[in-house]
Backbone as JSON Lines, residues from 0, in Angstrom:
{"i":0,"aa":"X","n":[6.75,30.18,-22.17],"ca":[7.56,30.7,-21.11],"c":[8.29,29.52,-20.44]}
{"i":1,"aa":"X","n":[9.61,29.63,-20.2],"ca":[10.35,28.53,-19.57],"c":[9.9,28.32,-18.12]}
{"i":2,"aa":"X","n":[10.0,27.09,-17.68],"ca":[9.63,26.74,-16.32],"c":[10.74,27.15,-15.37]}
{"i":3,"aa":"X","n":[10.39,27.81,-14.28],"ca":[11.36,28.2,-13.26],"c":[11.43,27.09,-12.21]}
{"i":4,"aa":"X","n":[12.36,26.16,-12.41],"ca":[12.48,25.02,-11.5],"c":[12.89,25.45,-10.09]}
{"i":5,"aa":"X","n":[13.49,26.64,-9.96],"ca":[13.94,27.1,-8.64],"c":[12.77,27.53,-7.75]}
{"i":6,"aa":"X","n":[11.57,27.63,-8.32],"ca":[10.43,28.04,-7.5],"c":[9.77,26.86,-6.77]}
{"i":7,"aa":"X","n":[10.32,25.65,-6.95],"ca":[9.78,24.45,-6.31],"c":[10.86,23.75,-5.5]}
{"i":8,"aa":"X","n":[10.44,22.99,-4.51],"ca":[11.3,22.01,-3.85],"c":[10.9,20.66,-4.42]}
{"i":9,"aa":"X","n":[11.87,19.93,-4.94],"ca":[11.61,18.6,-5.49],"c":[11.88,17.58,-4.39]}
{"i":10,"aa":"X","n":[10.88,16.78,-4.07],"ca":[11.01,15.76,-3.05],"c":[10.89,14.39,-3.71]}
{"i":11,"aa":"X","n":[12.01,13.67,-3.75],"ca":[12.05,12.34,-4.35],"c":[11.58,11.34,-3.3]}
{"i":12,"aa":"X","n":[10.58,10.55,-3.69],"ca":[9.96,9.57,-2.78],"c":[10.22,8.18,-3.36]}
{"i":13,"aa":"X","n":[11.35,7.55,-2.95],"ca":[11.69,6.24,-3.5],"c":[10.76,5.14,-3.01]}
{"i":14,"aa":"X","n":[10.84,4.03,-3.68],"ca":[10.11,2.84,-3.26],"c":[10.97,1.96,-2.37]}
{"i":15,"aa":"X","n":[10.59,0.72,-2.28],"ca":[11.33,-0.25,-1.47],"c":[12.79,-0.31,-1.87]}
{"i":16,"aa":"X","n":[13.65,-0.45,-0.89],"ca":[15.1,-0.56,-1.07],"c":[15.74,0.74,-1.56]}
{"i":17,"aa":"X","n":[14.98,1.86,-1.48],"ca":[15.52,3.17,-1.83],"c":[15.84,3.2,-3.33]}
{"i":18,"aa":"X","n":[16.49,4.23,-3.78],"ca":[16.87,4.36,-5.19],"c":[18.39,4.41,-5.25]}
{"i":19,"aa":"X","n":[19.04,3.32,-5.69],"ca":[20.5,3.31,-5.74],"c":[21.04,4.36,-6.72]}
{"i":20,"aa":"X","n":[22.34,4.51,-6.73],"ca":[22.99,5.57,-7.52],"c":[22.64,5.51,-9.0]}
{"i":21,"aa":"X","n":[22.38,4.32,-9.54],"ca":[22.08,4.2,-10.97],"c":[20.59,4.36,-11.28]}
{"i":22,"aa":"X","n":[19.77,4.6,-10.29],"ca":[18.32,4.78,-10.47],"c":[18.06,6.2,-11.0]}
{"i":23,"aa":"X","n":[17.08,6.35,-11.88],"ca":[16.78,7.67,-12.45],"c":[16.44,8.68,-11.36]}
{"i":24,"aa":"X","n":[15.83,8.26,-10.25],"ca":[15.51,9.21,-9.18],"c":[16.8,9.81,-8.59]}
{"i":25,"aa":"X","n":[17.82,9.0,-8.44],"ca":[19.1,9.52,-7.92],"c":[19.73,10.48,-8.92]}
{"i":26,"aa":"X","n":[19.62,10.19,-10.19],"ca":[20.11,11.11,-11.23],"c":[19.37,12.43,-11.17]}
{"i":27,"aa":"X","n":[18.06,12.37,-10.97],"ca":[17.27,13.61,-10.9],"c":[17.65,14.43,-9.67]}
{"i":28,"aa":"X","n":[18.01,13.76,-8.57],"ca":[18.47,14.49,-7.39],"c":[19.69,15.34,-7.73]}
{"i":29,"aa":"X","n":[20.56,14.8,-8.57],"ca":[21.73,15.55,-8.99],"c":[21.42,16.64,-10.0]}
{"i":30,"aa":"X","n":[20.3,16.52,-10.67],"ca":[19.95,17.49,-11.72],"c":[19.27,18.74,-11.15]}
{"i":31,"aa":"X","n":[18.6,18.62,-10.03],"ca":[17.89,19.76,-9.43],"c":[18.55,20.13,-8.11]}
{"i":32,"aa":"X","n":[19.08,21.34,-8.05],"ca":[19.77,21.79,-6.83],"c":[18.82,21.82,-5.64]}
{"i":33,"aa":"X","n":[17.59,22.11,-5.87],"ca":[16.6,22.22,-4.8],"c":[15.79,20.93,-4.65]}
{"i":34,"aa":"X","n":[16.53,19.8,-4.57],"ca":[15.85,18.51,-4.42],"c":[16.42,17.75,-3.23]}
{"i":35,"aa":"X","n":[15.56,16.95,-2.63],"ca":[15.97,16.1,-1.52],"c":[15.3,14.74,-1.68]}
{"i":36,"aa":"X","n":[15.91,13.76,-1.03],"ca":[15.37,12.4,-1.0],"c":[14.64,12.22,0.32]}
{"i":37,"aa":"X","n":[13.42,11.71,0.27],"ca":[12.7,11.36,1.48],"c":[13.35,10.09,2.04]}
{"i":38,"aa":"X","n":[13.86,10.18,3.24],"ca":[14.54,9.04,3.86],"c":[13.56,8.27,4.75]}
{"i":39,"aa":"X","n":[13.69,6.96,4.71],"ca":[12.85,6.09,5.52],"c":[13.75,5.28,6.45]}
{"i":40,"aa":"X","n":[13.23,4.9,7.59],"ca":[14.02,4.14,8.56],"c":[14.28,2.72,8.08]}
{"i":41,"aa":"X","n":[13.28,2.09,7.49],"ca":[13.42,0.7,7.04],"c":[13.0,0.61,5.58]}
{"i":42,"aa":"X","n":[13.99,0.51,4.7],"ca":[13.72,0.46,3.26],"c":[13.22,-0.91,2.81]}
{"i":43,"aa":"X","n":[13.5,-1.96,3.57],"ca":[13.14,-3.32,3.16],"c":[11.71,-3.69,3.52]}
{"i":44,"aa":"X","n":[11.21,-3.14,4.63],"ca":[9.87,-3.47,5.09],"c":[9.07,-2.19,5.27]}
{"i":45,"aa":"X","n":[8.55,-1.65,4.17],"ca":[7.81,-0.39,4.24],"c":[6.6,-0.49,5.16]}
{"i":46,"aa":"X","n":[6.4,0.52,5.97],"ca":[5.24,0.58,6.87],"c":[4.49,1.88,6.61]}
{"i":47,"aa":"X","n":[3.21,1.76,6.4],"ca":[2.37,2.89,6.02],"c":[2.52,4.09,6.97]}
{"i":48,"aa":"X","n":[2.35,3.89,8.25],"ca":[2.38,5.0,9.2],"c":[3.69,5.78,9.18]}
{"i":49,"aa":"X","n":[4.83,5.11,9.39],"ca":[6.09,5.83,9.37],"c":[6.4,6.46,8.01]}
{"i":50,"aa":"X","n":[6.1,5.76,6.91],"ca":[6.43,6.29,5.59],"c":[5.59,7.53,5.27]}
{"i":51,"aa":"X","n":[4.29,7.47,5.51],"ca":[3.46,8.65,5.23],"c":[3.74,9.77,6.23]}
{"i":52,"aa":"X","n":[4.08,9.41,7.47],"ca":[4.42,10.42,8.48],"c":[5.64,11.23,8.08]}
{"i":53,"aa":"X","n":[6.67,10.55,7.6],"ca":[7.87,11.25,7.15],"c":[7.58,12.12,5.92]}
{"i":54,"aa":"X","n":[6.73,11.62,5.03],"ca":[6.36,12.42,3.86],"c":[5.64,13.69,4.3]}
{"i":55,"aa":"X","n":[4.67,13.57,5.18],"ca":[3.93,14.74,5.65],"c":[4.84,15.75,6.32]}
{"i":56,"aa":"X","n":[5.76,15.29,7.15],"ca":[6.69,16.2,7.83],"c":[7.6,16.91,6.83]}
{"i":57,"aa":"X","n":[8.06,16.2,5.81],"ca":[8.94,16.8,4.81],"c":[8.2,17.85,3.98]}
{"i":58,"aa":"X","n":[6.97,17.55,3.59],"ca":[6.17,18.5,2.82],"c":[5.9,19.75,3.66]}
{"i":59,"aa":"X","n":[5.52,19.54,4.89],"ca":[5.21,20.67,5.77],"c":[6.43,21.55,6.01]}
{"i":60,"aa":"X","n":[7.61,20.95,6.11],"ca":[8.85,21.69,6.39],"c":[9.43,22.39,5.17]}
{"i":61,"aa":"X","n":[9.01,22.01,3.99],"ca":[9.57,22.59,2.76],"c":[9.27,24.09,2.68]}
{"i":62,"aa":"X","n":[10.29,24.89,2.33],"ca":[10.06,26.34,2.26],"c":[9.22,26.78,1.06]}
{"i":63,"aa":"X","n":[9.2,25.99,0.01],"ca":[8.44,26.33,-1.2],"c":[7.42,25.23,-1.45]}
{"i":64,"aa":"X","n":[6.59,25.44,-2.47],"ca":[5.67,24.37,-2.88],"c":[6.51,23.2,-3.39]}
{"i":65,"aa":"X","n":[5.98,22.01,-3.19],"ca":[6.73,20.79,-3.43],"c":[6.25,20.09,-4.7]}
{"i":66,"aa":"X","n":[7.21,19.56,-5.45],"ca":[6.92,18.64,-6.54],"c":[7.38,17.27,-6.07]}
{"i":67,"aa":"X","n":[6.43,16.35,-5.94],"ca":[6.74,15.0,-5.51],"c":[7.13,14.15,-6.7]}
{"i":68,"aa":"X","n":[8.23,13.41,-6.56],"ca":[8.73,12.53,-7.62],"c":[8.79,11.13,-7.02]}
{"i":69,"aa":"X","n":[7.73,10.35,-7.23],"ca":[7.58,9.07,-6.54],"c":[7.72,7.89,-7.5]}
{"i":70,"aa":"X","n":[8.2,6.79,-6.93],"ca":[8.37,5.55,-7.69],"c":[7.89,4.37,-6.85]}
{"i":71,"aa":"X","n":[7.19,3.43,-7.49],"ca":[6.82,2.16,-6.89],"c":[5.96,2.33,-5.65]}
{"i":72,"aa":"X","n":[6.35,1.76,-4.5],"ca":[5.54,1.93,-3.29],"c":[5.65,3.36,-2.77]}
{"i":73,"aa":"X","n":[6.59,4.13,-3.29],"ca":[6.62,5.56,-3.01],"c":[5.37,6.24,-3.54]}
{"i":74,"aa":"X","n":[4.83,5.74,-4.63],"ca":[3.57,6.26,-5.17],"c":[2.43,5.99,-4.18]}
{"i":75,"aa":"X","n":[2.37,4.77,-3.66],"ca":[1.34,4.44,-2.67],"c":[1.49,5.33,-1.43]}
{"i":76,"aa":"X","n":[2.73,5.64,-1.07],"ca":[2.99,6.53,0.07],"c":[2.37,7.9,-0.2]}
{"i":77,"aa":"X","n":[2.6,8.44,-1.38],"ca":[2.04,9.74,-1.76],"c":[0.51,9.69,-1.76]}
{"i":78,"aa":"X","n":[-0.05,8.68,-2.38],"ca":[-1.51,8.59,-2.51],"c":[-2.17,8.45,-1.14]}
{"i":79,"aa":"X","n":[-1.63,7.57,-0.29],"ca":[-2.21,7.38,1.04],"c":[-2.07,8.65,1.89]}
{"i":80,"aa":"X","n":[-0.91,9.32,1.81],"ca":[-0.71,10.57,2.56],"c":[-1.67,11.65,2.08]}
{"i":81,"aa":"X","n":[-1.78,11.84,0.76],"ca":[-2.65,12.89,0.21],"c":[-4.11,12.65,0.58]}
{"i":82,"aa":"X","n":[-4.54,11.38,0.63],"ca":[-5.93,11.11,1.0],"c":[-6.17,11.35,2.49]}
{"i":83,"aa":"X","n":[-5.12,11.23,3.3],"ca":[-5.26,11.46,4.74],"c":[-5.07,12.92,5.14]}
{"i":84,"aa":"X","n":[-4.36,13.69,4.31],"ca":[-4.07,15.1,4.62],"c":[-4.35,15.98,3.4]}
{"i":85,"aa":"X","n":[-5.61,15.98,2.9],"ca":[-5.89,16.68,1.65],"c":[-5.67,18.19,1.71]}
{"i":86,"aa":"X","n":[-5.88,18.82,2.87],"ca":[-5.69,20.28,2.95],"c":[-4.23,20.64,2.79]}
{"i":87,"aa":"X","n":[-3.35,19.95,3.52],"ca":[-1.91,20.2,3.4],"c":[-1.44,19.85,1.99]}
{"i":88,"aa":"X","n":[-1.91,18.73,1.46],"ca":[-1.52,18.33,0.11],"c":[-1.92,19.39,-0.91]}
{"i":89,"aa":"X","n":[-3.13,19.92,-0.79],"ca":[-3.61,20.93,-1.75],"c":[-2.83,22.23,-1.63]}
{"i":90,"aa":"X","n":[-2.44,22.6,-0.42],"ca":[-1.78,23.9,-0.25],"c":[-0.28,23.85,-0.5]}
{"i":91,"aa":"X","n":[0.37,22.69,-0.26],"ca":[1.83,22.64,-0.36],"c":[2.37,21.87,-1.55]}
{"i":92,"aa":"X","n":[1.57,21.0,-2.17],"ca":[2.07,20.19,-3.28],"c":[1.66,20.84,-4.59]}
{"i":93,"aa":"X","n":[2.66,21.19,-5.39],"ca":[2.41,21.8,-6.7],"c":[2.01,20.74,-7.73]}
{"i":94,"aa":"X","n":[2.64,19.55,-7.64],"ca":[2.38,18.49,-8.61],"c":[3.06,17.21,-8.13]}
{"i":95,"aa":"X","n":[2.67,16.09,-8.73],"ca":[3.29,14.81,-8.41],"c":[3.55,14.02,-9.68]}
{"i":96,"aa":"X","n":[4.78,13.56,-9.83],"ca":[5.2,12.67,-10.9],"c":[5.21,11.28,-10.29]}
{"i":97,"aa":"X","n":[4.35,10.39,-10.77],"ca":[4.11,9.09,-10.15],"c":[4.49,7.97,-11.12]}
{"i":98,"aa":"X","n":[5.66,7.38,-10.93],"ca":[6.17,6.37,-11.86],"c":[5.97,4.97,-11.29]}
{"i":99,"aa":"X","n":[5.45,4.08,-12.09],"ca":[5.32,2.66,-11.75],"c":[4.61,2.44,-10.42]}
{"i":100,"aa":"X","n":[3.34,2.82,-10.32],"ca":[2.62,2.67,-9.05],"c":[2.37,1.21,-8.7]}
{"i":101,"aa":"X","n":[3.06,0.71,-7.68],"ca":[2.87,-0.68,-7.26],"c":[1.41,-0.91,-6.86]}
{"i":102,"aa":"X","n":[0.85,-2.0,-7.34],"ca":[-0.52,-2.35,-6.98],"c":[-0.51,-3.05,-5.63]}
{"i":103,"aa":"X","n":[-0.62,-2.28,-4.56],"ca":[-0.51,-2.82,-3.2],"c":[-1.68,-3.74,-2.85]}
{"i":104,"aa":"X","n":[-2.7,-3.77,-3.68],"ca":[-3.86,-4.65,-3.44],"c":[-3.77,-5.98,-4.18]}
{"i":105,"aa":"X","n":[-2.69,-6.19,-4.94],"ca":[-2.53,-7.44,-5.68],"c":[-2.45,-8.61,-4.68]}
{"i":106,"aa":"X","n":[-3.24,-9.66,-4.86],"ca":[-3.26,-10.76,-3.89],"c":[-2.04,-11.69,-3.95]}
{"i":107,"aa":"X","n":[-1.19,-11.56,-4.94],"ca":[-0.03,-12.45,-5.05],"c":[0.86,-12.3,-3.81]}
{"i":108,"aa":"X","n":[1.39,-13.4,-3.27],"ca":[2.22,-13.34,-2.06],"c":[3.44,-12.4,-2.16]}
{"i":109,"aa":"X","n":[3.93,-12.16,-3.37],"ca":[5.1,-11.28,-3.5],"c":[4.77,-9.83,-3.13]}
{"i":110,"aa":"X","n":[3.47,-9.52,-2.99],"ca":[3.06,-8.17,-2.62],"c":[2.81,-8.04,-1.11]}
{"i":111,"aa":"X","n":[2.98,-9.13,-0.37],"ca":[2.68,-9.12,1.07],"c":[3.42,-8.0,1.8]}
{"i":112,"aa":"X","n":[4.66,-7.73,1.43],"ca":[5.47,-6.75,2.15],"c":[4.94,-5.31,2.01]}
{"i":113,"aa":"X","n":[4.13,-5.06,0.98],"ca":[3.57,-3.71,0.78],"c":[2.05,-3.67,0.97]}
{"i":114,"aa":"X","n":[1.46,-4.81,1.34],"ca":[0.01,-4.87,1.46],"c":[-0.53,-3.91,2.51]}
{"i":115,"aa":"X","n":[0.3,-3.55,3.53],"ca":[-0.19,-2.65,4.57],"c":[-0.48,-1.25,4.03]}
{"i":116,"aa":"X","n":[-0.1,-0.96,2.78],"ca":[-0.43,0.32,2.14],"c":[-1.81,0.29,1.5]}
{"i":117,"aa":"X","n":[-2.43,-0.87,1.45],"ca":[-3.74,-0.99,0.86],"c":[-4.84,-0.7,1.86]}
{"i":118,"aa":"X","n":[-6.06,-0.54,1.42],"ca":[-6.4,-0.47,0.0],"c":[-5.95,0.86,-0.62]}
{"i":119,"aa":"X","n":[-5.6,0.8,-1.88],"ca":[-5.17,1.99,-2.59],"c":[-6.34,2.96,-2.73]}
{"i":120,"aa":"X","n":[-6.2,4.19,-2.23],"ca":[-7.27,5.18,-2.41],"c":[-7.52,5.45,-3.9]}
{"i":121,"aa":"X","n":[-8.77,5.62,-4.24],"ca":[-9.13,5.84,-5.64],"c":[-9.9,7.14,-5.86]}
{"i":122,"aa":"X","n":[-9.66,8.12,-5.01],"ca":[-10.29,9.42,-5.18],"c":[-9.36,10.38,-5.89]}
{"i":123,"aa":"X","n":[-9.9,11.49,-6.41],"ca":[-9.06,12.46,-7.12],"c":[-8.04,13.11,-6.18]}
{"i":124,"aa":"X","n":[-6.85,13.33,-6.72],"ca":[-5.79,14.01,-5.98],"c":[-6.04,15.51,-5.93]}
{"i":125,"aa":"X","n":[-5.6,16.19,-4.87],"ca":[-5.83,17.63,-4.76],"c":[-4.73,18.47,-5.43]}
{"i":126,"aa":"X","n":[-3.99,17.86,-6.34],"ca":[-2.92,18.55,-7.07],"c":[-2.75,17.87,-8.42]}
{"i":127,"aa":"X","n":[-2.17,18.57,-9.41],"ca":[-1.93,17.95,-10.71],"c":[-0.94,16.79,-10.57]}
{"i":128,"aa":"X","n":[-1.17,15.74,-11.33],"ca":[-0.3,14.57,-11.27],"c":[-0.21,13.9,-12.63]}
{"i":129,"aa":"X","n":[0.86,13.12,-12.77],"ca":[1.05,12.33,-13.98],"c":[1.51,10.94,-13.56]}
{"i":130,"aa":"X","n":[0.87,9.92,-14.09],"ca":[1.28,8.53,-13.85],"c":[2.05,8.07,-15.09]}
{"i":131,"aa":"X","n":[3.3,7.66,-14.87],"ca":[4.14,7.1,-15.94],"c":[4.13,5.58,-15.76]}
{"i":132,"aa":"X","n":[3.66,4.87,-16.78],"ca":[3.49,3.42,-16.66],"c":[4.19,2.68,-17.78]}
{"i":133,"aa":"X","n":[4.76,1.55,-17.41],"ca":[5.43,0.66,-18.36],"c":[4.45,-0.43,-18.79]}
{"i":134,"aa":"X","n":[4.58,-0.85,-20.02],"ca":[3.69,-1.88,-20.56],"c":[3.96,-3.27,-19.98]}
{"i":135,"aa":"X","n":[5.16,-3.46,-19.4],"ca":[5.52,-4.79,-18.88],"c":[5.98,-4.74,-17.42]}
{"i":136,"aa":"X","n":[5.34,-3.9,-16.63],"ca":[5.7,-3.75,-15.22],"c":[5.2,-4.96,-14.43]}
{"i":137,"aa":"X","n":[6.08,-5.68,-13.72],"ca":[5.63,-6.84,-12.94],"c":[4.91,-6.46,-11.65]}
{"i":138,"aa":"X","n":[4.92,-5.18,-11.27],"ca":[4.31,-4.76,-10.0],"c":[2.94,-4.09,-10.19]}
{"i":139,"aa":"X","n":[2.56,-3.84,-11.43],"ca":[1.24,-3.31,-11.73],"c":[0.97,-3.56,-13.22]}
{"i":140,"aa":"X","n":[-0.22,-4.02,-13.54],"ca":[-0.54,-4.18,-14.95],"c":[-0.71,-2.8,-15.58]}
{"i":141,"aa":"X","n":[-0.51,-2.74,-16.87],"ca":[-0.65,-1.48,-17.59],"c":[-2.07,-0.94,-17.44]}
{"i":142,"aa":"X","n":[-3.06,-1.82,-17.55],"ca":[-4.45,-1.39,-17.42],"c":[-4.76,-0.9,-16.01]}
{"i":143,"aa":"X","n":[-4.17,-1.54,-14.98],"ca":[-4.39,-1.1,-13.61],"c":[-3.75,0.26,-13.39]}
{"i":144,"aa":"X","n":[-2.55,0.48,-13.93],"ca":[-1.9,1.79,-13.8],"c":[-2.75,2.87,-14.45]}
{"i":145,"aa":"X","n":[-3.33,2.54,-15.59],"ca":[-4.21,3.5,-16.28],"c":[-5.46,3.77,-15.45]}
{"i":146,"aa":"X","n":[-6.02,2.74,-14.84],"ca":[-7.2,2.91,-13.98],"c":[-6.86,3.77,-12.76]}
{"i":147,"aa":"X","n":[-5.66,3.58,-12.19],"ca":[-5.23,4.43,-11.08],"c":[-5.2,5.89,-11.53]}
{"i":148,"aa":"X","n":[-4.57,6.15,-12.67],"ca":[-4.47,7.52,-13.18],"c":[-5.85,8.15,-13.34]}
{"i":149,"aa":"X","n":[-6.77,7.4,-13.92],"ca":[-8.13,7.93,-14.12],"c":[-8.8,8.23,-12.78]}
{"i":150,"aa":"X","n":[-8.66,7.32,-11.82],"ca":[-9.3,7.51,-10.51],"c":[-8.7,8.71,-9.77]}
{"i":151,"aa":"X","n":[-7.41,8.94,-9.95],"ca":[-6.72,10.04,-9.26],"c":[-6.86,11.37,-10.0]}
{"i":152,"aa":"X","n":[-7.45,11.35,-11.2],"ca":[-7.55,12.57,-12.0],"c":[-6.2,12.99,-12.55]}
{"i":153,"aa":"X","n":[-5.33,12.02,-12.76],"ca":[-3.96,12.29,-13.21],"c":[-3.83,12.06,-14.72]}
{"i":154,"aa":"X","n":[-2.88,12.75,-15.32],"ca":[-2.51,12.46,-16.7],"c":[-1.85,11.08,-16.72]}
{"i":155,"aa":"X","n":[-1.81,10.47,-17.89],"ca":[-1.24,9.13,-18.03],"c":[-0.24,9.11,-19.17]}
{"i":156,"aa":"X","n":[0.93,8.52,-18.92],"ca":[1.95,8.41,-19.96],"c":[2.4,6.96,-20.1]}
{"i":157,"aa":"X","n":[2.29,6.45,-21.3],"ca":[2.8,5.12,-21.67],"c":[4.28,5.3,-21.99]}
{"i":158,"aa":"X","n":[5.16,4.73,-21.17],"ca":[6.6,4.92,-21.39],"c":[7.23,3.73,-22.12]}
{"i":159,"aa":"X","n":[6.4,2.85,-22.67],"ca":[6.93,1.71,-23.4],"c":[7.17,0.53,-22.48]}
{"i":160,"aa":"X","n":[8.08,-0.34,-22.86],"ca":[8.38,-1.55,-22.08],"c":[9.65,-1.32,-21.28]}
{"i":161,"aa":"X","n":[9.48,-0.79,-20.07],"ca":[10.62,-0.48,-19.2],"c":[10.57,-1.26,-17.88]}
{"i":162,"aa":"X","n":[9.85,-2.37,-17.85],"ca":[9.75,-3.13,-16.61],"c":[9.16,-2.28,-15.5]}
{"i":163,"aa":"X","n":[9.78,-2.3,-14.33],"ca":[9.28,-1.54,-13.18],"c":[9.85,-0.12,-13.14]}
{"i":164,"aa":"X","n":[10.46,0.31,-14.23],"ca":[11.01,1.67,-14.39],"c":[11.99,1.96,-13.25]}
{"i":165,"aa":"X","n":[12.8,0.97,-12.91],"ca":[13.78,1.13,-11.85],"c":[15.19,1.03,-12.38]}
{"i":166,"aa":"X","n":[16.11,0.65,-11.52],"ca":[17.53,0.55,-11.88],"c":[17.77,-0.44,-13.01]}
{"i":167,"aa":"X","n":[17.01,-1.54,-13.02],"ca":[17.2,-2.57,-14.05],"c":[16.95,-2.02,-15.46]}
{"i":168,"aa":"X","n":[16.17,-0.97,-15.58],"ca":[15.89,-0.39,-16.9],"c":[17.06,0.43,-17.42]}
{"i":169,"aa":"X","n":[18.02,0.76,-16.57],"ca":[19.22,1.51,-16.96],"c":[18.87,2.8,-17.71]}
{"i":170,"aa":"X","n":[18.04,3.6,-17.08],"ca":[17.54,4.82,-17.71],"c":[18.48,6.01,-17.54]}
{"i":171,"aa":"X","n":[19.45,5.92,-16.64],"ca":[20.3,7.08,-16.37],"c":[19.46,8.24,-15.88]}
{"i":172,"aa":"X","n":[19.65,9.4,-16.47],"ca":[18.87,10.57,-16.06],"c":[17.45,10.54,-16.64]}
{"i":173,"aa":"X","n":[17.16,9.59,-17.5],"ca":[15.85,9.35,-18.1],"c":[15.33,10.63,-18.77]}
{"i":174,"aa":"X","n":[15.93,11.02,-19.89],"ca":[15.52,12.25,-20.57],"c":[14.04,12.31,-20.92]}
{"i":175,"aa":"X","n":[13.46,11.2,-21.38],"ca":[12.04,11.25,-21.74],"c":[11.17,11.44,-20.49]}
{"i":176,"aa":"X","n":[11.62,10.92,-19.34],"ca":[10.91,11.17,-18.09],"c":[10.98,12.63,-17.7]}
{"i":177,"aa":"X","n":[12.14,13.26,-17.91],"ca":[12.28,14.69,-17.62],"c":[11.34,15.52,-18.5]}
{"i":178,"aa":"X","n":[11.17,15.09,-19.75],"ca":[10.23,15.79,-20.64],"c":[8.8,15.66,-20.11]}
{"i":179,"aa":"X","n":[8.46,14.47,-19.61],"ca":[7.13,14.29,-19.03],"c":[6.96,15.17,-17.8]}
{"i":180,"aa":"X","n":[8.0,15.25,-16.96],"ca":[7.95,16.12,-15.78],"c":[7.79,17.57,-16.2]}
{"i":181,"aa":"X","n":[8.52,18.0,-17.22],"ca":[8.39,19.37,-17.71],"c":[6.99,19.68,-18.2]}
{"i":182,"aa":"X","n":[6.38,18.72,-18.89],"ca":[5.01,18.91,-19.36],"c":[4.04,19.04,-18.2]}
{"i":183,"aa":"X","n":[4.26,18.24,-17.15],"ca":[3.41,18.34,-15.96],"c":[3.57,19.71,-15.3]}
{"i":184,"aa":"X","n":[4.81,20.16,-15.14],"ca":[5.04,21.45,-14.48],"c":[4.54,22.61,-15.32]}
{"i":185,"aa":"X","n":[4.52,22.46,-16.62],"ca":[4.02,23.53,-17.5],"c":[2.53,23.76,-17.28]}
{"i":186,"aa":"X","n":[1.83,22.78,-16.73],"ca":[0.38,22.9,-16.48],"c":[0.07,23.7,-15.22]}
{"i":187,"aa":"X","n":[1.06,23.9,-14.38],"ca":[0.81,24.56,-13.08],"c":[0.63,26.05,-13.29]}
């Protein structure tokens, strides 16, 4: 049976610096009429409280069940919010597509700007999820991304060597990512 995409609200949860026009998340916004981008006040210096607060408000305000489409520190935003509001997450979130989950606990100084999202919760998510991971992501090792997926009870997809799965990968609408999203939604 074909998936009825109109029965969901798609909420795109970008990472640091938002998702520019050439980012696959921006392409997906154009592909789904019932999609919106979660806007943050400060894209350069993510802060846990404001970022998760805006996510919670957007999920609560959505007229239909929500499919979260997160990238990078947007994944940490989803995970931290879901662990803090499991009842709302279970009742309103249909599924989450989690691409390139930044390891906010990495001790390297380049992670300092996102460290306030740590420690990364490692409990099961209250909704179906899929972690899409690149073999050469500089923001999370492949094995760590796989460990996150296992801890969250999420499916795991090896997407090859796509770096941080952002604009630099030049994925356009990312057809293989859409297929992964379709597979996730087919499970609901």
